[in-house]
C-alpha positions in Angstrom: 13.9 101.6 3.3 14.0 104.7 1.0 14.7 108.2 2.1 12.1 109.8 3.3 11.2 113.4 3.2 9.8 115.4 6.2 8.2 119.0 5.5 7.2 122.0 7.9 6.2 125.4 7.9 7.1 128.5 10.3 5.1 131.6 9.6 5.8 134.7 12.3 2.8 136.5 13.6 2.8 139.4 16.0 5.9 139.9 18.1 8.1 136.9 18.4 5.0 134.3 17.9 5.3 131.8 15.2 3.0 129.3 14.3 4.9 126.3 12.9 3.1 123.3 11.0 3.8 120.1 9.6 1.4 117.4 8.2 -1.7 118.4 9.6 -0.6 119.9 13.3 0.4 122.9 14.6 2.2 124.4 17.3 3.0 127.6 18.8 6.5 128.9 20.0 6.9 132.4 21.3 9.8 133.7 23.4 10.0 134.5 26.9 9.3 138.4 27.9 13.5 138.3 29.0 13.9 137.7 25.2 11.4 140.5 23.6 8.6 137.9 23.2 5.0 137.5 25.1 5.9 134.1 27.0 2.8 132.8 25.4 4.6 129.0 24.3 7.6 127.4 24.5 10.7 129.0 22.4 12.6 126.8 20.0 15.7 125.7 21.8 12.9 124.8 24.6 10.9 122.6 21.5 14.2 121.1 20.6 14.9 120.1 24.2 11.1 118.3 24.1 11.7 117.0 20.7 14.6 115.0 21.8 12.9 113.6 24.6 10.1 112.6 22.5 12.2 110.8 20.3 13.8 109.0 22.8 11.1 108.2 24.1 9.4 106.6 21.0 12.5 104.8 20.2 12.1 103.6 23.5 8.6 102.3 22.9 9.5 100.9 19.3 11.9 98.7 20.4 11.6 97.9 24.1 10.0 94.3 23.1 12.8 93.4 20.6 15.1 94.1 24.2 12.7 92.3 25.7 12.1 95.5 28.3 9.3 96.1 29.6 8.7 99.3 30.0 6.3 100.1 33.4 7.5 103.7 32.9 9.4 105.8 30.6 10.3 109.4 30.9 13.4 111.9 30.1 14.3 115.2 32.1 16.3 117.5 29.7 17.9 120.7 30.2 21.0 122.8 28.0 23.1 125.6 28.6 22.5 128.7 26.1 24.3 131.9 26.0 21.8 134.2 25.4 24.3 137.2 24.7 24.7 135.2 21.3 21.0 135.4 20.2 21.0 139.1 21.3 24.0 139.7 19.5 25.8 141.0 22.7 28.6 139.1 22.5 30.7 136.8 20.0 29.6 133.5 21.6 27.8 130.1 20.2 24.2 131.0 19.5 23.1 127.6 20.3 23.5 125.2 23.4 26.8 124.3 24.8 25.4 121.3 26.2 22.5 119.5 27.0 22.3 116.9 30.1 19.3 114.6 30.2 18.4 111.7 32.8 16.1 108.7 31.9 13.9 107.7 34.3 13.2 104.1 33.7 11.2 101.4 35.7 11.2 98.5 34.1 11.6 94.4 35.5 15.1 94.2 33.3 18.3 93.9 34.6 20.6 97.0 35.0 23.0 95.9 32.4 19.6 95.0 30.2 18.6 98.5 30.7 22.3 99.9 29.8 22.5 97.7 26.7 18.5 99.3 25.8 19.5 102.8 26.5 23.3 102.9 24.1 20.8 101.1 21.9 18.1 104.3 22.3 21.2 106.8 22.3 22.4 105.3 18.8 18.9 104.9 17.2 17.4 108.3 18.1 17.0 110.9 15.1 17.1 113.8 16.8 19.7 113.2 19.2 21.7 111.7 15.8 20.9 115.3 14.3 22.0 117.3 17.3 25.9 115.1 18.1 26.3 115.1 14.3 26.8 118.2 12.0 23.8 117.9 9.5 24.0 120.4 5.9 21.6 123.5 6.6 20.8 124.7 2.7 18.6 127.7 2.3 17.4 126.8 -1.0 16.3 130.5 -2.4 15.0 133.6 -1.1 11.6 134.3 -1.9 10.2 137.8 -2.4 6.4 138.4 -2.0 
């Protein structure tokens, strides 16, 4: 399959509120009050956790039949450690997550061994997980002044 290009835009609104869109869909992103926002929506690092959980869930749904797994329930519970002093420029610490942990909640009639094999496949197949776990080239194309 050829390389596919996904596109998104993010436009700053009042305060810390951002309207982000891709294709015909839009989400609002904000910061909690403790980080200067108005707490009207998830912040970017929370959206990242949600993207990882959603990606793992979609991979599970897409490949369950291939693994002969009957998914009665699948959900992901995620948490990450982030030192906000990095974002606030209060100290010279990493600005992103230092660790992300997740629990997979799976209900299936498949054996534990088969479920563990399936989970290993999910972990290696999830594009968001791969993007977080491995370096990606982040390139500023250009600055366009208005």
